[in-house]
N, C-alpha and C positions, 0 to 999 in steps of 0.2 A: 504494500498500498504506499503509494509516493505522498509526500506532505512536502509544499511549498510554503514559503514564508519572502512577505515585501514589507521593505519599509519607503516611509519617506518624510524626512525631516524637515523643519523648517516648512513647513506649507503656510503661506500667509493666510489663514484664517483660521478662525474661532474652533475651536475641540467640540464646543456646542454645535455647534454650522454642520461640523462635517461628521457628531453623530450622527444629522437626524437622516443622511442621506446613507450613513451604511448599518442603519438601522432596516431601511429596506431592502438590502441585500444578503445580511448576515441568514446564512442556511440554503439559500439558493443555491440551484446548480450555475455552474460558470457563465452557462450560455444565456441563461436568464436575467443572471447577475449583471453581463456587461450589457443585454437590451434594455436592461432597466438603469441603468447609467447612461444610456447614451441618451435616451429620453428624459430623463430626470432635467429639469427648469432649472435647479442649480448650478453656479460657474465650480461649485468643489468639485462636481459629479466625474469633471472629466479626469481632475489629479488622479478619483478614486477610480475611477479608468484605469491611469496609467496604472499605477501600483498593482490592481487586481490581474494587469496583462503578466508584469513581472512574477507576479508570484508566482501563477501559470508557467509562466519558462522558467523559472526556478524550480518547481516541480519538474518539469516534462526530463528539463537535465539533469537535474541528482537523482533520479530513479530509474532512468533510463529509459524514458518514454511513456509515462503511464496515458491511462483513456483521456482524452480531454471531454468525452461523454460521458464517466461517470464519477468529474470531479467538480465541488461543490464548492463555499465558502466556507468553513467550519468557524473561521471568528474573523471578526474584525472591530477594531477602536480607534479608537482620536484621545490622544495624550495631548495635555496641553505641554509646549515647548516655552521659552522664554516669551516675554511680549517686552517690547520694544513701547519707550515712554518719550510723547512728545509735549510740546507747549504750546499752546495757540492763542496770540493774546486778546483781552477778554476788554471793553469798556472799563473806564477810570481805573486803568493802570493797574486790572486782574489777570490772571491769566489760568485758563484750563487747562486741563491735562488729557492727554490725546493716549488713547493706550491700545498698539497695535497690536494686537494677539496673532500669536502662532502654533501652531500644531504637528506633532508627532502624529503620521498615519498607515496603520498596520493590518495589511490584510494575510489571513493563513486559507490554503485551502489543502484542502486533501480529498483523497480518490475513496471516494462508498465504497463498503465491505461487497467480493459481489456473494448474491443472496445464491445458495444452493438448496434447491425444493428438494427432500426425500421422496423417491417414489414409491407407493405402497404395491410387492407384490401381483400379479392379478390374483381374485380368487380364483378358488378351483369350483368349476362348474360340474357338479357332480349331479346333483339333480335335487329336487323338492324331498324324496322320501329321507335321503339321505342327511340332511341338517335339519330338526325340527324346530321350526321359529319357537321362539320365548318370545313372552308376553311380558315389557315391562312396565313396572308399574310404578308412581313414586309417589315420594312420600309426601304425608300431605301438608310439607313445607308453604306456609304463605310467605311473598317475598315484596318485601316494601321498598318502592324508586324513592330516591334521595328527597322527590319535592314532596311524594308524599307523607314522609317522615315532618320535610320542615313547616308542611302546612298545618299537621295535628300538632306540632310542637308549639305554632303560632298560635293555633286556637284554642291550646291550654294555661296558655299566659297569658291570654284575653281575657278567658272566663274565668281567671285568678284572680285578675285585676279589678276583673267587675265586683268577684266578690267582695274584692279589700275595700273596695268602693261603695258598696252597701252597707258592710257593716264600718266602716268608717263615718256614713250618713247616719246609721241607729244609733249611734254612740252618741252622735253630735245631737244629734234631735231630742234623744234622752236626757242629754244634759243639760239643753235650753227649758227641759220642759220642768226637771228638777229645780232650773237654778228661778224660773218664773213663779213655783209654786213658793221656793222661801223667801222670792217680795213680795207675794200677794198678805203670807203670814202677817210678816214686818209692816207693811202698810197698815 
């Protein structure tokens, strides 16, 4: 399984902007990733495309020519590089700082493992009399789905809330009755 890596350093963009484009191609096949980058409207997509082509070339050179059809983008990320600090004059003798960011782009491609499926040997055709048919009986186990469990949990919590509210309301009304009875007696 061949694997290739390529890095472009000090690319004049922010790591955040490059990361947005790299999220689009992560995990895709190389052909699909190249076409995605070709039609992306961001300026950094051209630089990422160069790095991806370089990673594919490195993988083919390193492993003795891996198959391009089975290659995919295994990981890609943008690290923050050094920032250039500049000053822009502002009104009344002040100055505004301009930060010109750079990024290091890294793309790794690797070859998907070849899937080998095991083929079962053909069943012998002896006839109906030789192999008696067995009836399969399922155990009466109920299967609840995740959403069914969620809805029952929600229903039970809302019921518990309602009963709590009712109990609190009853206590409050009983307390007000007692206090009003005490007030009548004292008046």
